DSSP file (Angstrom, degrees, kcal/mol; ACC not computed):
  #  RESIDUE AA STRUCTURE BP1 BP2  ACC     N-H-->O    O-->H-N    N-H-->O    O-->H-N    TCO  KAPPA ALPHA  PHI   PSI    X-CA   Y-CA   Z-CA
    1    1 A M              0   0    0      0, 0.0     2,-0.1     0, 0.0     0, 0.0   0.000 360.0 360.0 360.0 129.4  -16.3   17.8  -68.4
    2    2 A S     >  -     0   0    0      1,-0.1     4,-2.1     4,-0.0     5,-0.2  -0.352 360.0-112.6 -82.7 165.0  -13.2   19.5  -69.6
    3    3 A L  H  > S+     0   0    0      1,-0.2     4,-2.1     2,-0.2     5,-0.1   0.862 117.3  56.0 -65.1 -34.5   -9.6   18.5  -68.7
    4    4 A R  H  > S+     0   0    0      1,-0.2     4,-1.8     2,-0.2    -1,-0.2   0.942 109.9  44.2 -65.4 -45.6   -9.2   21.8  -66.8
    5    5 A S  H  > S+     0   0    0      1,-0.2     4,-1.9     2,-0.2    -2,-0.2   0.831 110.8  54.7 -68.0 -31.2  -12.2   21.0  -64.6
    6    6 A Q  H  X S+     0   0    0     -4,-2.1     4,-2.4     2,-0.2    -1,-0.2   0.884 107.1  51.8 -66.9 -39.0  -11.2   17.4  -64.1
    7    7 A G  H  X S+     0   0    0     -4,-2.1     4,-2.4     2,-0.2    -2,-0.2   0.888 109.2  49.6 -64.6 -38.5   -7.8   18.7  -62.8
    8    8 A K  H  X S+     0   0    0     -4,-1.8     4,-2.7     2,-0.2    -1,-0.2   0.899 110.7  49.6 -67.9 -38.2   -9.5   21.0  -60.3
    9    9 A V  H  X S+     0   0    0     -4,-1.9     4,-2.5     2,-0.2    -2,-0.2   0.921 113.0  46.7 -67.7 -42.4  -11.7   18.2  -59.1
   10   10 A R  H  X S+     0   0    0     -4,-2.4     4,-3.0     2,-0.2     5,-0.2   0.888 111.3  52.4 -66.4 -37.7   -8.6   15.9  -58.7
   11   11 A S  H  X S+     0   0    0     -4,-2.4     4,-2.5     2,-0.2    -2,-0.2   0.943 112.1  45.2 -61.4 -47.5   -6.8   18.8  -56.9
   12   12 A W  H  X S+     0   0    0     -4,-2.7     4,-2.5     1,-0.2    -2,-0.2   0.884 114.0  49.4 -65.1 -37.5   -9.6   19.2  -54.5
   13   13 A L  H  X S+     0   0    0     -4,-2.5     4,-3.3     2,-0.2     5,-0.2   0.922 111.9  47.2 -66.6 -43.9   -9.9   15.5  -54.0
   14   14 A S  H  X S+     0   0    0     -4,-3.0     4,-2.4     1,-0.2    -2,-0.2   0.897 113.8  48.4 -69.4 -34.6   -6.2   15.1  -53.3
   15   15 A R  H  X S+     0   0    0     -4,-2.5     4,-2.9    -5,-0.2     5,-0.2   0.926 113.2  48.4 -65.5 -41.8   -6.3   18.1  -50.9
   16   16 A G  H  X S+     0   0    0     -4,-2.5     4,-2.9    -5,-0.2    -2,-0.2   0.932 112.9  46.9 -63.0 -45.5   -9.3   16.5  -49.2
   17   17 A V  H  X S+     0   0    0     -4,-3.3     4,-2.4     2,-0.2    -1,-0.2   0.913 114.0  48.3 -64.9 -40.1   -7.7   13.1  -48.9
   18   18 A G  H  X S+     0   0    0     -4,-2.4     4,-2.4    -5,-0.2    -2,-0.2   0.911 113.1  46.9 -66.2 -40.8   -4.5   14.7  -47.6
   19   19 A L  H  X S+     0   0    0     -4,-2.9     4,-2.7     2,-0.2    -2,-0.2   0.925 111.4  51.6 -63.7 -43.1   -6.4   16.8  -45.1
   20   20 A M  H  X S+     0   0    0     -4,-2.9     4,-2.9    -5,-0.2    -2,-0.2   0.905 109.0  51.0 -61.7 -41.5   -8.4   13.8  -44.1
   21   21 A L  H  X S+     0   0    0     -4,-2.4     4,-2.5     2,-0.2    -1,-0.2   0.914 110.6  48.9 -61.7 -43.4   -5.1   11.8  -43.6
   22   22 A I  H  X S+     0   0    0     -4,-2.4     4,-2.5     2,-0.2    -2,-0.2   0.922 112.3  48.0 -62.6 -43.1   -3.7   14.6  -41.4
   23   23 A V  H  X S+     0   0    0     -4,-2.7     4,-2.7     2,-0.2    -2,-0.2   0.938 113.9  46.6 -64.0 -46.2   -6.9   14.8  -39.3
   24   24 A L  H  X S+     0   0    0     -4,-2.9     4,-2.5     2,-0.2    -2,-0.2   0.896 111.7  51.6 -64.5 -38.1   -6.9   11.0  -38.9
   25   25 A S  H  X S+     0   0    0     -4,-2.5     4,-2.5    -5,-0.2    -2,-0.2   0.924 112.4  45.9 -60.4 -47.0   -3.2   11.0  -38.0
   26   26 A L  H  X S+     0   0    0     -4,-2.5     4,-2.7     2,-0.2    -2,-0.2   0.923 112.6  49.8 -65.6 -42.1   -3.7   13.7  -35.3
   27   27 A A  H  X S+     0   0    0     -4,-2.7     4,-2.6     1,-0.2    -2,-0.2   0.919 112.3  48.3 -63.9 -41.7   -6.8   11.9  -33.9
   28   28 A S  H  X S+     0   0    0     -4,-2.5     4,-2.5     2,-0.2    -1,-0.2   0.924 111.7  50.2 -61.0 -44.4   -4.8    8.6  -33.7
   29   29 A F  H  X S+     0   0    0     -4,-2.5     4,-2.9     2,-0.2    -2,-0.2   0.921 110.6  49.0 -61.4 -44.6   -2.0   10.4  -32.0
   30   30 A V  H  X S+     0   0    0     -4,-2.7     4,-2.6     1,-0.2    -2,-0.2   0.916 112.5  48.3 -63.0 -44.4   -4.3   12.0  -29.5
   31   31 A L  H  X S+     0   0    0     -4,-2.6     4,-2.1     2,-0.2    -1,-0.2   0.891 112.6  47.3 -65.4 -37.7   -5.9    8.7  -28.7
   32   32 A M  H  X S+     0   0    0     -4,-2.5     4,-2.6     2,-0.2    -2,-0.2   0.927 112.0  50.6 -68.5 -41.5   -2.6    6.9  -28.3
   33   33 A A  H  X S+     0   0    0     -4,-2.9     4,-2.6     1,-0.2    -2,-0.2   0.923 110.7  49.8 -63.1 -41.0   -1.3    9.7  -26.1
   34   34 A H  H  X S+     0   0    0     -4,-2.6     4,-2.4     1,-0.2    -1,-0.2   0.927 111.1  48.4 -60.5 -44.4   -4.4    9.5  -23.9
   35   35 A A  H  X S+     0   0    0     -4,-2.1     4,-2.4     1,-0.2    -1,-0.2   0.894 111.7  50.0 -63.8 -39.6   -4.0    5.7  -23.6
   36   36 A I  H  X S+     0   0    0     -4,-2.6     4,-2.4     2,-0.2    -1,-0.2   0.909 110.0  50.0 -67.2 -40.3   -0.4    6.1  -22.7
   37   37 A L  H  X S+     0   0    0     -4,-2.6     4,-2.6     2,-0.2    -2,-0.2   0.907 109.3  51.9 -65.9 -40.0   -1.2    8.7  -20.0
   38   38 A L  H  X S+     0   0    0     -4,-2.4     4,-2.2     1,-0.2    -2,-0.2   0.953 111.9  46.7 -56.5 -49.4   -3.9    6.4  -18.5
   39   39 A R  H  X S+     0   0    0     -4,-2.4     4,-2.4     1,-0.2    -2,-0.2   0.886 110.5  53.1 -60.1 -40.0   -1.4    3.6  -18.3
   40   40 A Y  H  X S+     0   0    0     -4,-2.4     4,-2.4     1,-0.2    -1,-0.2   0.924 109.5  48.0 -64.3 -43.4    1.2    6.0  -16.8
   41   41 A H  H  X S+     0   0    0     -4,-2.6     4,-2.4     1,-0.2    -1,-0.2   0.882 110.5  51.9 -66.2 -36.1   -1.3    7.0  -14.1
   42   42 A E  H  X S+     0   0    0     -4,-2.2     4,-2.6     2,-0.2    -1,-0.2   0.912 110.0  49.6 -63.4 -40.8   -2.1    3.4  -13.4
   43   43 A V  H  X S+     0   0    0     -4,-2.4     4,-2.4     2,-0.2    -2,-0.2   0.897 110.8  49.7 -63.7 -42.7    1.6    2.6  -13.0
   44   44 A V  H  X S+     0   0    0     -4,-2.4     4,-1.9     2,-0.2    -1,-0.2   0.908 111.6  48.0 -62.8 -43.1    2.0    5.5  -10.6
   45   45 A D  H  X S+     0   0    0     -4,-2.4     4,-2.2     2,-0.2    -2,-0.2   0.896 111.5  50.4 -64.9 -40.2   -1.0    4.4   -8.6
   46   46 A L  H  X S+     0   0    0     -4,-2.6     4,-2.4     1,-0.2    -2,-0.2   0.900 109.1  51.6 -66.1 -38.3    0.3    0.8   -8.4
   47   47 A N  H  X S+     0   0    0     -4,-2.4     4,-2.0     2,-0.2    -1,-0.2   0.870 108.9  50.7 -63.0 -35.9    3.7    2.1   -7.4
   48   48 A E  H  X S+     0   0    0     -4,-1.9     4,-2.2     2,-0.2    -2,-0.2   0.912 111.0  48.7 -65.4 -41.9    2.1    4.1   -4.6
   49   49 A Q  H  X S+     0   0    0     -4,-2.2     4,-2.6     1,-0.2    -2,-0.2   0.889 110.2  52.0 -66.0 -38.6    0.2    0.9   -3.5
   50   50 A I  H  X S+     0   0    0     -4,-2.4     4,-2.4     1,-0.2    -1,-0.2   0.892 109.2  49.3 -64.6 -39.1    3.4   -1.1   -3.5
   51   51 A A  H  X S+     0   0    0     -4,-2.0     4,-2.1     2,-0.2    -2,-0.2   0.917 112.0  48.5 -66.0 -41.6    5.2    1.5   -1.4
   52   52 A E  H  X S+     0   0    0     -4,-2.2     4,-2.6     2,-0.2    -2,-0.2   0.909 112.1  48.4 -62.6 -43.7    2.3    1.4    1.1
   53   53 A I  H  X S+     0   0    0     -4,-2.6     4,-2.7     2,-0.2    -1,-0.2   0.891 109.9  52.4 -68.0 -36.5    2.2   -2.4    1.3
   54   54 A N  H  X S+     0   0    0     -4,-2.4     4,-2.5     2,-0.2    -1,-0.2   0.906 109.6  49.6 -63.2 -39.1    6.0   -2.4    1.8
   55   55 A D  H  X S+     0   0    0     -4,-2.1     4,-2.3     2,-0.2    -2,-0.2   0.942 111.8  48.3 -63.2 -46.8    5.6    0.0    4.7
   56   56 A Q  H  X S+     0   0    0     -4,-2.6     4,-2.7     1,-0.2    -2,-0.2   0.912 110.8  51.5 -61.6 -41.4    2.9   -2.2    6.2
   57   57 A L  H  X S+     0   0    0     -4,-2.7     4,-2.4     1,-0.2    -1,-0.2   0.915 109.2  49.6 -62.5 -43.2    5.1   -5.3    5.7
   58   58 A A  H  X S+     0   0    0     -4,-2.5     4,-1.9     2,-0.2    -1,-0.2   0.900 112.0  48.4 -60.9 -40.4    8.0   -3.6    7.5
   59   59 A H  H  X S+     0   0    0     -4,-2.3     4,-2.6     2,-0.2    -2,-0.2   0.913 112.1  48.5 -63.9 -44.5    5.6   -2.7   10.3
   60   60 A E  H  X S+     0   0    0     -4,-2.7     4,-2.6     2,-0.2    -2,-0.2   0.861 109.5  53.0 -68.2 -34.8    4.2   -6.2   10.6
   61   61 A K  H  X S+     0   0    0     -4,-2.4     4,-2.3     2,-0.2    -1,-0.2   0.893 109.8  48.6 -67.1 -37.8    7.8   -7.7   10.6
   62   62 A Q  H  X S+     0   0    0     -4,-1.9     4,-2.1     2,-0.2    -2,-0.2   0.921 112.4  48.1 -66.2 -42.2    8.7   -5.4   13.4
   63   63 A R  H  X S+     0   0    0     -4,-2.6     4,-2.4     2,-0.2    -2,-0.2   0.907 110.1  52.7 -61.8 -41.3    5.5   -6.4   15.3
   64   64 A Q  H  X S+     0   0    0     -4,-2.6     4,-2.3     1,-0.2    -2,-0.2   0.902 108.9  50.0 -62.3 -41.6    6.3  -10.1   14.6
   65   65 A S  H  X S+     0   0    0     -4,-2.3     4,-1.9     2,-0.2    -1,-0.2   0.901 110.8  49.3 -63.8 -39.0    9.8   -9.6   16.1
   66   66 A E  H  X S+     0   0    0     -4,-2.1     4,-2.0     1,-0.2    -2,-0.2   0.905 111.9  47.9 -64.4 -40.9    8.4   -7.9   19.2
   67   67 A L  H  X S+     0   0    0     -4,-2.4     4,-2.3     2,-0.2    -2,-0.2   0.851 109.0  53.9 -69.6 -34.0    5.9  -10.7   19.7
   68   68 A T  H  X S+     0   0    0     -4,-2.3     4,-2.3     2,-0.2    -1,-0.2   0.908 109.5  48.4 -62.9 -42.4    8.7  -13.3   19.2
   69   69 A Q  H  X S+     0   0    0     -4,-1.9     4,-2.2     2,-0.2    -2,-0.2   0.887 110.8  50.9 -65.0 -38.8   10.7  -11.6   21.9
   70   70 A Q  H  X S+     0   0    0     -4,-2.0     4,-2.4     2,-0.2    -2,-0.2   0.900 108.9  51.3 -69.7 -38.2    7.6  -11.6   24.2
   71   71 A I  H  X S+     0   0    0     -4,-2.3     4,-0.8     2,-0.2    -2,-0.2   0.925 110.1  49.5 -64.4 -42.9    7.0  -15.3   23.6
   72   72 A E  H >< S+     0   0    0     -4,-2.3     3,-0.6     1,-0.2     4,-0.3   0.913 111.8  48.5 -62.0 -40.8   10.6  -16.0   24.5
   73   73 A L  H >< S+     0   0    0     -4,-2.2     3,-1.5     1,-0.2     6,-0.2   0.899 108.5  53.6 -63.7 -40.8   10.3  -14.0   27.7
   74   74 A L  H 3< S+     0   0    0     -4,-2.4    -1,-0.2     1,-0.3    -2,-0.2   0.609 101.7  60.4 -74.8  -8.2    7.1  -15.7   28.6
   75   75 A S  T << S+     0   0    0     -4,-0.8    -1,-0.3    -3,-0.6    -2,-0.2   0.526  85.4  92.8 -91.3  -8.4    8.8  -19.1   28.3
   76   76 A E    <>  -     0   0    0     -3,-1.5     4,-2.1    -4,-0.3     3,-0.4  -0.773  69.9-146.5 -91.3 125.9   11.3  -18.2   31.0
   77   77 A P  H  > S+     0   0    0      0, 0.0     4,-2.5     0, 0.0     5,-0.2   0.855  97.3  56.4 -59.9 -36.3   10.3  -19.3   34.5
   78   78 A A  H  > S+     0   0    0      1,-0.2     4,-2.0     2,-0.2     5,-0.1   0.899 109.0  46.1 -64.5 -38.0   12.0  -16.3   36.2
   79   79 A Y  H  > S+     0   0    0     -3,-0.4     4,-2.4    -6,-0.2    -1,-0.2   0.906 111.1  52.3 -70.5 -40.5   10.0  -13.9   34.1
   80   80 A I  H  X S+     0   0    0     -4,-2.1     4,-2.3     1,-0.2    -2,-0.2   0.911 110.4  48.6 -61.7 -41.9    6.8  -15.7   34.8
   81   81 A E  H  X S+     0   0    0     -4,-2.5     4,-2.2     2,-0.2    -1,-0.2   0.894 109.4  52.5 -64.0 -40.6    7.5  -15.6   38.5
   82   82 A L  H  X S+     0   0    0     -4,-2.0     4,-2.7     2,-0.2     5,-0.3   0.902 111.0  46.7 -60.4 -45.6    8.2  -11.8   38.2
   83   83 A L  H  X>S+     0   0    0     -4,-2.4     4,-2.8     1,-0.2     5,-0.9   0.900 110.7  52.9 -65.1 -41.0    4.9  -11.2   36.5
   84   84 A A  H  X5S+     0   0    0     -4,-2.3     6,-2.2     3,-0.2     4,-0.7   0.895 114.4  42.1 -60.8 -42.5    3.0  -13.3   39.0
   85   85 A R  H  X5S+     0   0    0     -4,-2.2     4,-0.5     4,-0.2    -2,-0.2   0.925 122.1  37.5 -71.1 -44.1    4.5  -11.3   41.9
   86   86 A E  H  <5S+     0   0    0     -4,-2.7    -2,-0.2    -5,-0.2    -3,-0.2   0.906 128.4  28.5 -75.6 -43.2    4.1   -7.9   40.3
   87   87 A Q  H  <5S+     0   0    0     -4,-2.8    -3,-0.2    -5,-0.3    -2,-0.1   0.848 133.5  27.9 -91.5 -36.5    0.8   -8.2   38.6
   88   88 A L  H  <<S-     0   0    0     -5,-0.9    -3,-0.2    -4,-0.7    -2,-0.1   0.542  95.1-127.0-105.9  -6.5   -1.0  -10.8   40.6
   89   89 A G     <  +     0   0    0     -4,-0.5    -4,-0.2    -5,-0.3    -3,-0.1   0.725  52.3 157.9  70.1  21.3    0.6  -10.2   44.0
   90   90 A L        -     0   0    0     -6,-2.2     2,-0.3    -9,-0.1    -1,-0.2  -0.426  21.0-166.6 -78.4 153.4    1.5  -13.9   44.4
   91   91 A I        -     0   0    0     -2,-0.1     2,-0.1     4,-0.1    -1,-0.0  -0.912  25.4-100.4-133.6 163.7    4.2  -15.1   46.7
   92   92 A R    >   -     0   0    0     -2,-0.3     3,-0.9     1,-0.1    -1,-0.0  -0.329  36.8-110.0 -74.8 164.7    6.1  -18.4   47.2
   93   93 A A  T 3  S+     0   0    0      1,-0.2    -1,-0.1    -2,-0.1    -2,-0.0   0.826 119.2  47.4 -65.8 -30.4    5.1  -20.7   50.0
   94   94 A D  T 3  S+     0   0    0      2,-0.1    -1,-0.2     0, 0.0     2,-0.2   0.423  91.5 103.7 -95.4   3.0    8.3  -20.0   51.8
   95   95 A D    <   -     0   0    0     -3,-0.9    -4,-0.1     1,-0.0     0, 0.0  -0.511  69.7-130.2 -81.1 152.1    8.1  -16.2   51.5
   96   96 A I        -     0   0    0     -2,-0.2     2,-0.2     2,-0.0    -2,-0.1  -0.913  25.6-135.0-103.3 120.3    7.0  -13.9   54.3
   97   97 A P        +     0   0    0      0, 0.0     2,-0.3     0, 0.0    -6,-0.0  -0.500  30.0 170.4 -76.0 142.3    4.3  -11.6   53.2
   98   98 A Y        +     0   0    0     -2,-0.2     2,-0.3     2,-0.0    -2,-0.0  -0.979   1.9 169.7-143.3 157.0    4.5   -8.0   54.2
   99   99 A G        -     0   0    0     -2,-0.3     2,-0.5     2,-0.1     4,-0.1  -0.981  31.9-112.6-159.5 168.3    2.5   -4.9   53.2
  100  100 A W  S    S+     0   0    0     -2,-0.3     2,-0.1     2,-0.1    -2,-0.0  -0.918  80.0   5.2-108.9 131.6    1.9   -1.4   53.9
  101  101 A G  S    S-     0   0    0     -2,-0.5     2,-0.2     2,-0.1    -2,-0.1  -0.442 103.1 -34.7  95.0-170.2   -1.5   -0.3   55.2
  102  102 A T        -     0   0    0     -2,-0.1     2,-0.5     1,-0.0    -2,-0.1  -0.563  49.5-136.7 -92.7 152.5   -4.4   -2.5   56.2
  103  103 A V        -     0   0    0     -2,-0.2     2,-0.5    -4,-0.1    -2,-0.1  -0.933  15.1-136.6-108.2 129.3   -5.5   -5.7   54.6
  104  104 A E        -     0   0    0     -2,-0.5     2,-0.4     0, 0.0     0, 0.0  -0.715  20.5-157.5 -85.0 128.8   -9.1   -6.2   53.9
  105  105 A R        -     0   0    0     -2,-0.5    -2,-0.0     2,-0.0     0, 0.0  -0.837  16.3-120.3-109.6 148.4  -10.4   -9.7   54.8
  106  106 A E              0   0    0     -2,-0.4    -1,-0.0     1,-0.1     0, 0.0  -0.566 360.0 360.0 -79.7 145.8  -13.3  -11.4   53.4
  107  107 A P              0   0    0      0, 0.0    -1,-0.1     0, 0.0    -2,-0.0   0.493 360.0 360.0 -73.5 360.0  -16.0  -12.4   56.0
């Protein structure tokens, strides 16, 4: 093999190695970019889930506040009496019952 042909072979080898390095670098870049984009989408999805959970938490805190107020009302005797009169039609022993219309009596 002559020196001239050896130089051509080395030139082709160096070009091939350089081209191979460029292709490998581009492939690595594409794979890294893909991995980063996947992570980005995961982060976006997690942030959306966090926002939804925070909304649910705010709703549940509001519901808890309403239930706490209802518990406080139900512990007041005056409110219990009001409910008994309005919803159940109960009266005190010293009240005089009155009504409009006829009263059905059980036999």
